[in-house]
SERO-4910 file (N, C-alpha, C, O; in steps of 0.05 Angstrom, whole numbers):
BEGIN
 pado doro    nc1    nc2    nc3   cac1   cac2   cac3    cc1    cc2    cc3    oc1    oc2    oc3
  Met    A    325    139    344    348    124    352    373    139    343    377    144    319
  Asp    A    390    146    362    414    161    356    436    142    346    445    125    361
  Leu    A    445    146    322    465    128    310    494    139    315    513    126    308
  Thr    A    496    162    327    522    175    331    542    157    345    565    156    337
  Ser    A    533    144    367    552    127    382    563    104    365    586     96    368
  Tyr    A    545     92    348    554     70    331    574     80    310    593     66    304
  Leu    A    568    103    299    586    114    278    612    123    291    633    120    278
  Ser    A    612    133    315    637    141    329    653    116    335    678    117    333
  Ser    A    640     95    342    654     70    348    668     59    323    691     50    324
  Leu    A    654     61    300    666     52    275    690     69    268    711     59    259
  Arg    A    687     95    272    709    114    266    733    108    284    756    107    275
  Ser    A    728    103    310    750     97    329    764     71    321    789     69    322
  Asp    A    748     50    314    760     25    306    778     28    282    799     16    280
  Leu    A    769     43    262    785     47    238    810     63    244    832     56    234
  Thr    A    808     83    261    832     98    269    851     81    285    876     83    281
  Ala    A    841     64    303    858     46    319    872     26    301    896     20    305
  Ala    A    858     16    281    870     -4    263    893      9    247    913     -4    241
  Ala    A    890     35    240    911     49    225    933     59    243    954     68    234
  Gly    A    929     57    270    949     68    289    976     55    287    996     67    294
  Ala    A    977     30    278   1002     16    276   1018     24    251   1042     18    249
  Gly    A   1005     39    233   1018     47    208   1032     74    211   1035     84    233
  Ser    A   1040     84    188   1054    109    187   1034    133    191   1010    129    193
  Asp    A   1045    157    192   1029    181    194   1010    183    171    987    191    174
  Glu    A   1020    176    147   1003    177    123    980    158    125    958    164    117
  Thr    A    985    134    136    964    114    139    943    124    159    919    120    154
  Arg    A    952    136    181    933    146    200    916    169    188    892    170    193
  Arg    A    929    186    173    914    208    160    894    197    140    872    207    139
  Thr    A    902    177    125    884    164    106    860    152    120    837    155    111
  Ala    A    865    139    143    843    127    159    824    149    169    799    145    169
  Glu    A    834    172    178    817    194    187    799    204    164    776    208    168
  Leu    A    811    207    140    796    217    117    775    196    109    752    203    103
  Leu    A    783    171    109    764    149    102    741    148    122    718    145    114
  Ser    A    747    150    148    726    148    168    705    171    165    681    167    169
  Ala    A    715    195    158    696    217    153    679    212    129    655    218    129
  Ala    A    692    201    108    677    196     83    657    173     86    637    172     73
  Leu    A    664    154    103    647    130    107    622    135    124    604    119    124
  Glu    A    621    158    138    599    162    156    571    160    143    553    147    153
  Ser    A    568    173    120    542    173    106    535    145     97    513    136    100
  Ala    A    555    131     85    550    103     76    544     85     99    526     68     97
  Ala    A    558     88    121    553     71    145    526     77    157    511     59    165
  Arg    A    518    102    157    491    110    167    470     97    150    450     86    161
  Leu    A    473     98    124    454     85    106    453     55    110    431     43    109
  Cys    A    476     42    114    477     13    119    462      7    145    447    -13    146
  Leu    A    466     23    166    452     18    191    421     21    188    406      5    199
  Val    A    413     41    173    384     45    168    373     22    152    351     12    158
  Asp    A    388     13    132    379    -11    116    377    -35    134    358    -51    132
  Ala    A    396    -40    152    395    -62    170    371    -60    189    357    -80    194
  Leu    A    366    -36    199    342    -32    216    316    -37    201    297    -49    212
  Ser    A    315    -28    176    291    -33    159    287    -62    154    264    -72    155
  Ala    A    308    -77    149    306   -106    145    296   -119    170    279   -137    170
  Ala    A    307   -111    193    298   -122    219    269   -116    224    254   -133    233
  Ala    A    261    -91    218    233    -83    221    214   -100    204    193   -108    213
  Ala    A    223   -106    179    206   -122    161    204   -151    172    182   -163    171
  Glu    A    226   -162    182    225   -189    194    208   -190    219    193   -209    222
  Ile    A    210   -170    236    194   -169    260    164   -166    253    147   -179    265
  Thr    A    158   -150    233    131   -146    224    119   -173    214     96   -179    219
  Ala    A    135   -188    198    126   -214    188    120   -233    211    100   -247    210
  Arg    A    137   -233    231    132   -250    255    108   -241    271     93   -257    281
  Leu    A    105   -215    273     81   -204    287     55   -212    273     35   -217    286
  Ala    A     56   -212    246     32   -219    231     24   -248    237      0   -254    239
  Asp    A     44   -266    241     38   -294    248     27   -296    276     13   -315    283
  Ala    A     34   -276    293     26   -277    322      2   -260    328     -3   -254    351
  Gly    A    -13   -252    308    -38   -237    314    -38   -208    304    -58   -194    309
  Gly    A    -18   -199    291    -19   -172    280      0   -153    293      4   -154    317
  Gly    A     10   -135    278     28   -114    287     45   -105    264     47   -118    244
  Leu    A     57    -82    269     73    -70    248     96    -55    260     92    -40    280
  Val    A    120    -59    250    143    -44    259    153    -28    235    158    -38    213
  Glu    A    156     -2    239    165     16    218    190     31    227    195     36    250
  Ile    A    206     38    207    229     55    212    222     82    198    219     82    174
  Arg    A    221    103    214    215    129    203    239    147    207    253    144    228
  Met    A    244    164    189    267    182    191    259    209    203    239    221    194
  Arg    A    273    217    223    270    244    235    296    258    231    315    255    246
  Gly    A    297    274    210    323    286    203    341    265    192    335    251    173
  Arg    A    364    261    205    383    240    197    381    216    214    396    196    210
  Glu    A    364    216    234    362    194    253    337    177    249    315    188    245
  Pro    A    340    150    249    317    133    247    301    132    273    312    134    295
  Glu    A    275    128    270    258    125    294    243     99    290    231     94    269
  Ile    A    242     82    310    228     56    309    200     60    320    196     70    342
  Val    A    180     53    304    152     56    311    139     28    311    142     14    291
  Val    A    126     21    333    112     -5    335     83      1    337     74     15    355
  Leu    A     67    -11    319     38     -8    318     25    -35    321     33    -54    307
  Arg    A      5    -36    337    -11    -61    339    -34    -58    319    -48    -38    319
  Thr    A    -38    -78    303    -60    -78    283    -75   -104    285    -63   -124    292
  Pro    A   -101   -103    278   -116   -128    278   -107   -145    254    -98   -133    234
  Pro    A   -110   -171    255   -103   -188    232   -120   -179    208   -142   -170    211
  Val    A   -109   -183    184   -122   -175    159   -149   -189    157   -168   -177    147
  Glu    A   -150   -215    165   -175   -230    162   -198   -217    178   -221   -218    170
  Ala    A   -191   -205    201   -211   -194    218   -221   -167    208   -243   -158    216
  Met    A   -205   -154    191   -213   -127    182   -235   -128    162   -253   -111    163
  Gly    A   -235   -147    143   -256   -148    123   -253   -124    105   -235   -107    107
  Ala    A   -272   -122     86   -272    -99     68   -285    -75     82   -305    -78     97
  Pro    A   -275    -51     78   -287    -28     90   -315    -22     79   -319    -27     55
  Pro    A   -333    -12     95   -360     -7     84   -359     17     65   -342     35     68
  Pro    A   -376     17     44   -376     39     26   -387     64     40   -402     62     59
  Pro    A   -378     88     31   -388    113     43   -418    116     38   -428    107     16
  Pro    A   -433    128     56   -462    131     52   -467    151     29   -452    170     26
  Gly    A   -488    146     15   -496    164     -7   -514    186      4   -519    187     28
  Pro    A   -523    204    -13   -540    226     -4   -567    214      5   -575    193     -5
  Pro    A   -581    228     23   -607    218     31   -626    214      8   -628    231    -10
  Gly    A   -640    191      8   -659    185    -13   -647    174    -39   -662    167    -57
  Ser    A   -621    171    -40   -609    160    -64   -608    130    -62   -608    119    -40
  Pro    A   -608    116    -85   -607     86    -83   -580     77    -72   -560     92    -74
  Ala    A   -579     54    -60   -554     43    -49   -534     38    -71   -542     31    -94
  Ala    A   -509     42    -65   -488     38    -85   -484      8    -90   -486     -8    -71
  Pro    A   -479      0   -115   -475    -28   -120   -449    -37   -107   -431    -21   -102
  Asp    A   -448    -63   -101   -423    -74    -88   -400    -71   -107   -403    -73   -132
  Ala    A   -377    -67    -95   -352    -65   -111   -345    -93   -122   -353   -113   -110
  Ala    A   -329    -93   -142   -320   -119   -153   -303   -133   -132   -289   -120   -117
  Pro    A   -305   -160   -131   -290   -174   -110   -260   -169   -111   -248   -167    -90
  Asp    A   -249   -168   -135   -220   -163   -136   -213   -135   -127   -191   -132   -115
  Ala    A   -229   -116   -131   -224    -88   -121   -224    -88    -91   -207    -74    -79
  Ala    A   -243   -101    -78   -244   -102    -49   -219   -116    -37   -208   -107    -17
  Ala    A   -211   -137    -50   -187   -151    -40   -162   -134    -43   -144   -136    -26
  Asp    A   -161   -118    -64   -137   -101    -68   -135    -79    -47   -113    -69    -42
  Asp    A   -158    -70    -36   -158    -48    -18   -158    -55     11   -165    -38     28
  Leu    A   -152    -80     18   -153    -89     46   -132    -75     64   -137    -71     88
  Gly    A   -110    -68     53    -89    -55     70    -69    -42     52    -71    -42     28
  Thr    A    -49    -31     65    -27    -18     51     -1    -31     59      1    -42     81
  Ala    A     19    -28     43     45    -37     50     64    -14     46     61      2     28
  Arg    A     84    -13     63    104      8     62    130     -3     50    139    -24     60
  Ile    A    140     10     30    166      2     18    184     26     15    175     49     16
  Thr    A    209     20     12    229     41      6    239     37    -22    247     14    -29
  Val    A    238     57    -39    247     55    -66    269     76    -71    265     99    -64
  Arg    A    291     67    -81    312     86    -88    312     91   -118    317     73   -134
  Leu    A    305    115   -126    303    122   -154    326    140   -162    336    155   -145
  Pro    A    335    137   -187    354    157   -196    342    185   -194    318    188   -198
  Glu    A    358    205   -188    347    232   -185    331    241   -209    311    255   -206
  Ser    A    341    235   -233    326    244   -257    299    231   -259    280    244   -267
  Val    A    296    206   -251    270    192   -251    251    205   -231    228    209   -236
  Lys    A    262    211   -207    245    223   -186    236    251   -195    213    257   -191
  Thr    A    254    266   -207    246    293   -216    224    291   -237    205    306   -236
  Arg    A    228    273   -256    207    270   -277    181    260   -265    159    269   -274
  Ser    A    182    242   -246    158    231   -233    144    253   -217    119    255   -219
  Asp    A    159    269   -203    147    292   -188    133    310   -207    110    319   -202
  Arg    A    146    317   -229    134    335   -248    108    323   -260     88    337   -262
  Arg    A    109    298   -268     85    285   -280     63    284   -259     39    289   -267
  Ala    A     69    277   -235     48    276   -214     36    303   -210     11    306   -207
  Ala    A     52    324   -209     42    351   -205     25    360   -229      4    373   -225
  Glu    A     33    352   -253     17    359   -277    -11    346   -276    -30    357   -285
  Glu    A    -12    322   -263    -38    308   -262    -52    314   -236    -73    303   -230
  Gly    A    -41    333   -220    -55    341   -195    -55    320   -174    -75    318   -159
  Met    A    -34    304   -173    -33    282   -154     -8    284   -137     12    297   -145
  Ser    A     -8    270   -114     17    268    -99     34    247   -113     24    231   -129
  Leu    A     60    248   -107     78    229   -120     70    200   -112     71    182   -128
  Asn    A     63    196    -86     55    170    -77     31    159    -93     31    137   -102
  Ala    A     10    176    -95    -14    168   -110     -7    162   -139    -18    143   -151
  Trp    A     10    178   -151     18    174   -179     32    148   -182     27    133   -201
  Ile    A     50    141   -164     65    116   -165     46     92   -162     48     73   -177
  Val    A     27     94   -143      8     73   -139     -8     68   -164    -12     46   -173
  Arg    A    -17     90   -176    -33     88   -201    -16     76   -223    -26     59   -238
  Ala    A      9     84   -226     26     74   -247     31     44   -244     30     29   -263
  Ile    A     35     35   -219     39      6   -214     14     -9   -219     14    -30   -232
  Thr    A     -9      2   -210    -34    -12   -214    -40    -14   -244    -49    -35   -253
  Asp    A    -35      7   -259    -39      6   -288    -21    -15   -301    -29    -30   -319
  Ala    A      4    -15   -292     23    -34   -304     15    -63   -298     20    -81   -314
  Leu    A      2    -68   -276     -7    -94   -269    -34   -101   -281    -44   -123   -277
  Gly    A    -46    -81   -294    -72    -86   -307    -95    -86   -287   -116    -97   -292
  Gly    A    -92    -73   -264   -112    -74   -243   -130    -50   -242   -150    -51   -227
  Ala    A   -125    -29   -257   -142     -5   -254   -166     -7   -272   -164    -17   -295
  Arg    A   -189      1   -263   -213      2   -279   -212     28   -295   -199     47   -287
  Asp    A   -225     28   -319   -224     51   -336   -235     76   -323   -224     98   -326
  Asp    A   -257     73   -307   -269     97   -294   -250    108   -273   -249    132   -269
  Asp    A   -235     91   -259   -215    100   -240   -193    116   -254   -185    137   -244
  Arg    A   -183    105   -276   -161    117   -290   -170    145   -301   -154    164   -299
  Gln    A   -194    147   -312   -203    173   -322   -206    193   -299   -199    216   -303
  Arg    A   -216    184   -276   -220    203   -254   -194    213   -244   -192    236   -236
  Thr    A   -173    196   -242   -148    205   -230   -129    219   -249   -110    232   -241
  Thr    A   -135    218   -276   -117    231   -294   -126    258   -303   -112    272   -318
  Arg    A   -149    267   -294   -158    294   -300   -139    314   -287   -130    310   -264
  Arg    A   -134    335   -301   -116    356   -290   -132    377   -276   -155    383   -283
  Arg    A   -119    389   -256   -132    411   -241   -130    436   -258   -112    439   -275
  Gly    A   -149    454   -255   -147    479   -268   -172    485   -284   -194    475   -277
  Ile    A   -169    502   -304   -192    511   -320   -204    487   -334   -190    470   -345
  Gly    A   -231    487   -334   -245    466   -348   -250    441   -332   -263    422   -342
  Thr    A   -241    439   -308   -246    416   -292   -265    424   -269   -264    446   -259
  His    A   -281    406   -261   -299    411   -239   -305    386   -224   -301    364   -234
  Ile    A   -316    389   -200   -323    366   -184   -353    368   -179   -364    389   -172
  Thr    A   -366    345   -182   -395    344   -176   -399    322   -155   -383    304   -154
  Gly    A   -420    325   -140   -425    304   -120   -440    315    -97   -451    337    -98
  Tyr    A   -440    300    -76   -456    306    -52   -437    307    -29   -420    290    -25
  Ala    A   -439    328    -13   -423    330     11   -440    334     36   -461    347     34
  Gln    A   -432    322     57   -448    325     82   -429    333    104   -407    321    107
  Ser    A   -437    352    120   -419    360    142   -432    354    169   -420    360    190
***
């Protein structure tokens, strides 16, 4: 979605409002309109995100769906996805084990309920916090998103000890992966 026309309209309105004033007032309006473009763009994206969240909530009541705002460069893109209702999805089946191995035990009920779906949020972090989070995630061999999910899960007391140990191992010397792979 191209926001340029909306931002140009805002700039024109501000310039027109200052038109009745002195040359200095008009010059100030021009400078302000240029400075306001980034803030206005962010406000428009926030409004679109709020609208997308409201539409998604209403679609959930009407049988499922999701509206997302994705950024392509500086321009937001509206994406509409049809999804089945959460009740119809159920818990995903466990991955099959190697041939001849015993069946995996069922997951704990609360773990299955936690993994039914994902939610998308926007978080604005201070740059220093983001930099430290990126560094910590890289040290632990994880993406920033996975690291944040783990940190929140740990803070809420929802991570199992074996999950925490598996995700906190660092990549590099002395670590290895064992298991079964099938192609």
